[in-house]
OpenMM code with the backbone's topology and positions (N, CA, C; nanometers):
from openmm import Vec3, app, unit

residues = "MET VAL LYS LYS PRO LEU LEU PRO THR ALA GLU GLN GLN ARG VAL LEU ALA ARG ILE ALA ALA GLN ARG GLU ARG LEU ALA ALA ARG ARG SER GLN ARG SER GLN SER LEU ALA ALA ALA VAL ARG THR GLY GLN GLY ALA LEU PRO GLU THR LEU VAL LEU ARG LEU MET VAL PHE VAL LYS GLN HIS PRO VAL ALA VAL ALA ALA LEU ALA GLY VAL ALA LEU ALA ALA GLY PRO ARG ARG LEU VAL ARG TRP ALA SER VAL VAL TRP PRO LEU VAL VAL ARG LEU ARG SER ARG".split()
positions = [
    Vec3(-4.3293, -0.4122, 2.2124),
    Vec3(-4.3282, -0.3934, 2.0703),
    Vec3(-4.1958, -0.4488, 2.0137),
    Vec3(-4.2034, -0.5428, 1.9242),
    Vec3(-4.0869, -0.6050, 1.8649),
    Vec3(-4.0602, -0.5412, 1.7290),
    Vec3(-3.9374, -0.4948, 1.7125),
    Vec3(-3.9014, -0.4322, 1.5847),
    Vec3(-3.8523, -0.5384, 1.4887),
    Vec3(-3.8902, -0.5248, 1.3640),
    Vec3(-3.8417, -0.6137, 1.2604),
    Vec3(-3.7003, -0.5708, 1.2218),
    Vec3(-3.6109, -0.6645, 1.1969),
    Vec3(-3.4775, -0.6241, 1.1504),
    Vec3(-3.4869, -0.5650, 1.0099),
    Vec3(-3.4142, -0.4571, 0.9906),
    Vec3(-3.4164, -0.3913, 0.8601),
    Vec3(-3.3300, -0.4686, 0.7624),
    Vec3(-3.3809, -0.4884, 0.6448),
    Vec3(-3.3045, -0.5551, 0.5397),
    Vec3(-3.2271, -0.4497, 0.4626),
    Vec3(-3.1045, -0.4809, 0.4258),
    Vec3(-3.0262, -0.3804, 0.3513),
    Vec3(-3.0835, -0.3586, 0.2120),
    Vec3(-3.0697, -0.2352, 0.1664),
    Vec3(-3.1150, -0.2033, 0.0315),
    Vec3(-3.0178, -0.2647, -0.0684),
    Vec3(-3.0530, -0.2550, -0.1956),
    Vec3(-2.9670, -0.3120, -0.3000),
    Vec3(-2.8303, -0.2428, -0.3003),
    Vec3(-2.8299, -0.1118, -0.2822),
    Vec3(-2.7034, -0.0384, -0.2812),
    Vec3(-2.6191, -0.0787, -0.1600),
    Vec3(-2.6820, -0.0911, -0.0440),
    Vec3(-2.6096, -0.1335, 0.0751),
    Vec3(-2.5567, -0.2763, 0.0580),
    Vec3(-2.6326, -0.3584, -0.0089),
    Vec3(-2.5898, -0.4971, -0.0327),
    Vec3(-2.4666, -0.5003, -0.1224),
    Vec3(-2.4626, -0.4119, -0.2240),
    Vec3(-2.3444, -0.4034, -0.3116),
    Vec3(-2.2214, -0.3589, -0.2324),
    Vec3(-2.2404, -0.2605, -0.1446),
    Vec3(-2.1287, -0.2127, -0.0617),
    Vec3(-2.0788, -0.3244, 0.0285),
    Vec3(-2.1706, -0.3958, 0.0894),
    Vec3(-2.1317, -0.5078, 0.1764),
    Vec3(-2.0588, -0.6163, 0.0975),
    Vec3(-2.1024, -0.6413, -0.0245),
    Vec3(-2.0349, -0.7407, -0.1081),
    Vec3(-1.8939, -0.6958, -0.1445),
    Vec3(-1.8762, -0.5655, -0.1742),
    Vec3(-1.7419, -0.5134, -0.2045),
    Vec3(-1.6505, -0.5237, -0.0826),
    Vec3(-1.7046, -0.4938, 0.0350),
    Vec3(-1.6257, -0.5039, 0.1579),
    Vec3(-1.5828, -0.6484, 0.1810),
    Vec3(-1.6747, -0.7416, 0.1605),
    Vec3(-1.6413, -0.8845, 0.1790),
    Vec3(-1.5352, -0.9285, 0.0796),
    Vec3(-1.5463, -0.8835, -0.0447),
    Vec3(-1.4476, -0.9201, -0.1469),
    Vec3(-1.3103, -0.8624, -0.1114),
    Vec3(-1.3075, -0.7393, -0.0614),
    Vec3(-1.1812, -0.6779, -0.0229),
    Vec3(-1.1191, -0.7535, 0.0937),
    Vec3(-1.1988, -0.7921, 0.1903),
    Vec3(-1.1470, -0.8693, 0.3038),
    Vec3(-1.0875, -1.0014, 0.2567),
    Vec3(-1.1529, -1.0660, 0.1610),
    Vec3(-1.1004, -1.1920, 0.1076),
    Vec3(-0.9683, -1.1698, 0.0363),
    Vec3(-0.9586, -1.0608, -0.0433),
    Vec3(-0.8335, -1.0308, -0.1116),
    Vec3(-0.7204, -1.0055, -0.0135),
    Vec3(-0.7495, -0.9290, 0.0916),
    Vec3(-0.6462, -0.8991, 0.1903),
    Vec3(-0.6031, -1.0251, 0.2647),
    Vec3(-0.6983, -1.1108, 0.2982),
    Vec3(-0.6637, -1.2354, 0.3656),
    Vec3(-0.5801, -1.3243, 0.2749),
    Vec3(-0.6140, -1.3295, 0.1466),
    Vec3(-0.5356, -1.4091, 0.0519),
    Vec3(-0.3946, -1.3523, 0.0378),
    Vec3(-0.3823, -1.2209, 0.0343),
    Vec3(-0.2515, -1.1583, 0.0229),
    Vec3(-0.1661, -1.1876, 0.1467),
    Vec3(-0.2276, -1.1783, 0.2662),
    Vec3(-0.1551, -1.2111, 0.3889),
    Vec3(-0.1101, -1.3556, 0.3892),
    Vec3(-0.1993, -1.4440, 0.3469),
    Vec3(-0.1670, -1.5863, 0.3420),
    Vec3(-0.0524, -1.6132, 0.2445),
    Vec3(-0.0583, -1.5523, 0.1279),
    Vec3(0.0455, -1.5716, 0.0279),
    Vec3(0.1796, -1.5180, 0.0784),
    Vec3(0.1772, -1.4046, 0.1444),
    Vec3(0.3009, -1.3478, 0.1982),
    Vec3(0.3602, -1.4378, 0.3055),
    Vec3(0.2771, -1.4881, 0.3957),
    Vec3(0.3297, -1.5744, 0.5010),
    Vec3(0.3833, -1.7044, 0.4423),
    Vec3(0.3186, -1.7556, 0.3375),
    Vec3(0.3681, -1.8777, 0.2735),
    Vec3(0.5030, -1.8529, 0.2052),
    Vec3(0.5160, -1.7387, 0.1386),
    Vec3(0.6429, -1.7102, 0.0724),
    Vec3(0.7545, -1.6868, 0.1738),
    Vec3(0.7224, -1.6225, 0.2871),
    Vec3(0.8223, -1.6052, 0.3915),
    Vec3(0.8636, -1.7390, 0.4512),
    Vec3(0.7660, -1.8268, 0.4724),
    Vec3(0.7968, -1.9592, 0.5260),
    Vec3(0.8816, -2.0386, 0.4276),
    Vec3(0.8521, -2.0275, 0.3000),
    Vec3(0.9320, -2.0973, 0.1989),
    Vec3(1.0740, -2.0418, 0.1949),
    Vec3(1.0885, -1.9111, 0.2095),
    Vec3(1.2209, -1.8504, 0.2093),
    Vec3(1.3018, -1.8967, 0.3301),
    Vec3(1.2359, -1.9085, 0.4449),
    Vec3(1.3047, -1.9547, 0.5655),
    Vec3(1.3450, -2.1011, 0.5494),
    Vec3(1.2564, -2.1825, 0.4910),
    Vec3(1.2881, -2.3250, 0.4706),
    Vec3(1.4072, -2.3432, 0.3781),
    Vec3(1.4174, -2.2605, 0.2763),
    Vec3(1.5271, -2.2760, 0.1806),
    Vec3(1.6549, -2.2095, 0.2297),
    Vec3(1.6496, -2.1465, 0.3448),
    Vec3(1.7700, -2.0870, 0.4025),
    Vec3(1.7978, -1.9465, 0.3570),
    Vec3(1.7031, -1.8849, 0.2889),
    Vec3(1.7258, -1.7485, 0.2407),
    Vec3(1.6935, -1.6457, 0.3479),
    Vec3(1.6277, -1.6864, 0.4552),
    Vec3(1.5876, -1.5902, 0.5574),
    Vec3(1.4703, -1.5094, 0.5089),
    Vec3(1.4558, -1.3922, 0.5623),
    Vec3(1.3452, -1.3054, 0.5213),
    Vec3(1.3712, -1.2529, 0.3800),
    Vec3(1.2647, -1.2300, 0.3083),
    Vec3(1.2777, -1.1767, 0.1724),
    Vec3(1.3312, -1.0344, 0.1784),
    Vec3(1.4291, -1.0043, 0.0969),
    Vec3(1.4820, -0.8675, 0.0997),
    Vec3(1.3804, -0.7709, 0.0381),
    Vec3(1.3527, -0.6640, 0.1085),
    Vec3(1.2623, -0.5630, 0.0562),
    Vec3(1.3425, -0.4369, 0.0306),
    Vec3(1.3724, -0.4126, -0.0924),
    Vec3(1.4471, -0.2940, -0.1262),
    Vec3(1.3535, -0.1743, -0.1292),
    Vec3(1.4126, -0.0593, -0.1308),
    Vec3(1.3348, 0.0637, -0.1358),
    Vec3(1.2510, 0.0688, -0.2635),
    Vec3(1.3067, 0.0193, -0.3728),
    Vec3(1.2353, 0.0209, -0.5002),
    Vec3(1.1111, -0.0695, -0.4932),
    Vec3(1.1260, -0.1887, -0.4342),
    Vec3(1.0114, -0.2792, -0.4224),
    Vec3(0.9026, -0.2183, -0.3348),
    Vec3(0.9425, -0.1586, -0.2238),
    Vec3(0.8426, -0.0953, -0.1366),
    Vec3(0.7756, 0.0214, -0.2068),
    Vec3(0.8520, 0.0956, -0.2866),
    Vec3(0.7945, 0.2060, -0.3624),
    Vec3(0.6930, 0.1561, -0.4645),
    Vec3(0.7254, 0.0451, -0.5319),
    Vec3(0.6322, -0.0114, -0.6304),
    Vec3(0.5032, -0.0583, -0.5633),
    Vec3(0.5135, -0.1176, -0.4462),
    Vec3(0.3935, -0.1605, -0.3731),
    Vec3(0.3099, -0.0387, -0.3371),
    Vec3(0.3755, 0.0682, -0.2912),
    Vec3(0.3023, 0.1896, -0.2556),
    Vec3(0.2316, 0.2476, -0.3772),
    Vec3(0.2993, 0.2498, -0.4926),
    Vec3(0.2401, 0.3040, -0.6147),
    Vec3(0.1168, 0.2227, -0.6542),
    Vec3(0.1246, 0.0895, -0.6413),
    Vec3(0.0095, 0.0062, -0.6760),
    Vec3(-0.1070, 0.0256, -0.5802),
    Vec3(-0.0770, 0.0490, -0.4539),
    Vec3(-0.1830, 0.0623, -0.3547),
    Vec3(-0.2440, 0.2019, -0.3508),
    Vec3(-0.1668, 0.3039, -0.3896),
    Vec3(-0.2155, 0.4422, -0.3793),
    Vec3(-0.1936, 0.5194, -0.5098),
    Vec3(-0.2597, 0.4795, -0.6181),
    Vec3(-0.2343, 0.5483, -0.7465),
    Vec3(-0.2798, 0.6932, -0.7483),
    Vec3(-0.3860, 0.7273, -0.6780),
    Vec3(-0.4357, 0.8653, -0.6787),
    Vec3(-0.3361, 0.9558, -0.6073),
    Vec3(-0.2829, 0.9098, -0.4941),
    Vec3(-0.1847, 0.9898, -0.4205),
    Vec3(-0.0589, 1.0117, -0.5035),
    Vec3(-0.0151, 0.9085, -0.5746),
    Vec3(0.1042, 0.9213, -0.6587),
    Vec3(0.0781, 1.0176, -0.7736),
    Vec3(-0.0413, 1.0109, -0.8327),
    Vec3(-0.0752, 1.1036, -0.9408),
    Vec3(-0.0794, 1.2475, -0.8898),
    Vec3(-0.1346, 1.2676, -0.7703),
    Vec3(-0.1376, 1.4014, -0.7129),
    Vec3(0.0029, 1.4522, -0.6847),
    Vec3(0.0879, 1.3643, -0.6330),
    Vec3(0.2266, 1.4022, -0.6059),
    Vec3(0.3007, 1.4366, -0.7350),
    Vec3(0.2747, 1.3613, -0.8408),
    Vec3(0.3365, 1.3903, -0.9693),
    Vec3(0.2888, 1.5259, -1.0227),
    Vec3(0.1614, 1.5568, -1.0050),
    Vec3(0.1090, 1.6860, -1.0479),
    Vec3(0.1728, 1.8022, -0.9716),
    Vec3(0.1905, 1.7836, -0.8414),
    Vec3(0.2565, 1.8869, -0.7603),
    Vec3(0.4012, 1.9024, -0.8055),
    Vec3(0.4685, 1.7904, -0.8357),
    Vec3(0.6067, 1.7964, -0.8806),
    Vec3(0.6178, 1.8712, -1.0132),
    Vec3(0.5246, 1.8463, -1.1038),
    Vec3(0.5271, 1.9170, -1.2319),
    Vec3(0.5024, 2.0674, -1.2126),
    Vec3(0.4122, 2.1006, -1.1225),
    Vec3(0.3817, 2.2414, -1.0981),
    Vec3(0.4980, 2.3125, -1.0289),
    Vec3(0.5718, 2.2400, -0.9433),
    Vec3(0.6810, 2.3019, -0.8674),
    Vec3(0.7998, 2.3357, -0.9562),
    Vec3(0.8300, 2.2509, -1.0511),
    Vec3(0.9434, 2.2761, -1.1382),
    Vec3(1.0689, 2.2058, -1.0907),
    Vec3(1.1645, 2.1898, -1.1821),
    Vec3(1.2834, 2.1104, -1.1490),
    Vec3(1.3738, 2.1720, -1.0417),
    Vec3(1.3910, 2.3028, -1.0406),
    Vec3(1.4791, 2.3642, -0.9408),
    Vec3(1.4283, 2.3414, -0.7993),
    Vec3(1.3009, 2.3651, -0.7825),
    Vec3(1.2419, 2.3479, -0.6492),
    Vec3(1.2473, 2.2005, -0.6068),
    Vec3(1.2265, 2.1096, -0.7024),
    Vec3(1.2341, 1.9668, -0.6703),
    Vec3(1.3732, 1.9271, -0.6256),
    Vec3(1.4758, 1.9761, -0.6953),
    Vec3(1.6136, 1.9453, -0.6572),
    Vec3(1.6452, 2.0024, -0.5200),
    Vec3(1.5981, 2.1221, -0.4932),
    Vec3(1.6221, 2.1839, -0.3625),
    Vec3(1.5589, 2.1012, -0.2513),
    Vec3(1.4325, 2.0594, -0.2710),
    Vec3(1.3646, 1.9790, -0.1683),
    Vec3(1.4255, 1.8404, -0.1566),
    Vec3(1.4682, 1.7832, -0.2689),
    Vec3(1.5314, 1.6509, -0.2632),
    Vec3(1.6612, 1.6571, -0.1842),
    Vec3(1.7343, 1.7661, -0.1963),
    Vec3(1.8605, 1.7786, -0.1206),
    Vec3(1.8341, 1.7907, 0.0287),
    Vec3(1.7154, 1.8335, 0.0671),
    Vec3(1.6796, 1.8410, 0.2087),
    Vec3(1.6253, 1.7074, 0.2577),
    Vec3(1.5421, 1.6427, 0.1769),
    Vec3(1.4724, 1.5217, 0.2207),
    Vec3(1.5594, 1.3975, 0.2107),
    Vec3(1.6449, 1.3890, 0.1085),
    Vec3(1.7221, 1.2667, 0.0866),
    Vec3(1.8092, 1.2262, 0.2059),
    Vec3(1.8812, 1.3166, 0.2722),
    Vec3(1.9577, 1.2750, 0.3901),
    Vec3(1.8692, 1.2172, 0.5014),
    Vec3(1.7483, 1.2688, 0.5141),
    Vec3(1.6554, 1.2150, 0.6140),
    Vec3(1.6140, 1.0728, 0.5788),
    Vec3(1.5893, 1.0484, 0.4510),
    Vec3(1.5505, 0.9145, 0.4059),
    Vec3(1.6650, 0.8155, 0.4286),
    Vec3(1.7856, 0.8581, 0.3964),
    Vec3(1.9021, 0.7704, 0.4153),
    Vec3(1.9215, 0.7405, 0.5629),
    Vec3(1.9029, 0.8387, 0.6470),
    Vec3(1.9189, 0.8185, 0.7905),
    Vec3(1.8119, 0.7226, 0.8441),
    Vec3(1.6888, 0.7322, 0.7947),
    Vec3(1.5826, 0.6413, 0.8386),
    Vec3(1.6073, 0.4988, 0.7905),
    Vec3(1.6635, 0.4833, 0.6717),
    Vec3(1.6898, 0.3495, 0.6174),
    Vec3(1.7990, 0.2785, 0.6953),
    Vec3(1.8925, 0.3525, 0.7536),
    Vec3(2.0044, 0.2889, 0.8233),
    Vec3(1.9626, 0.2310, 0.9582),
    Vec3(1.8459, 0.2640, 1.0070),
    Vec3(1.7994, 0.2114, 1.1362),
    Vec3(1.7563, 0.0708, 1.1283),
] * unit.nanometer
topology = app.Topology()
chain = topology.addChain("A")
for resn in residues:
    res = topology.addResidue(resn, chain)
    for name in ("N", "CA", "C"):
        topology.addAtom(name, app.Element.getBySymbol(name[0]), res)
């Protein structure tokens, strides 16, 4: 008995199309990054400097829901608690950056 291959439904086809589009975007982003790194090396600048602020901006663009949730928690916690936690976390961040 030979089974016929199942054809994807319209909804499954839309999901597959979104996945393909995302893969294309990621490949284009990787290609653009490698080209910019190669251009920086050719011009003698070495690797592009990635500051903490730039990395933070990339994270915010990639994870807006997580950032919104974190902002909501920060508002609920209040300024005193935020300052207290920042005084604990900031030395750890500085120590990790120095590596």
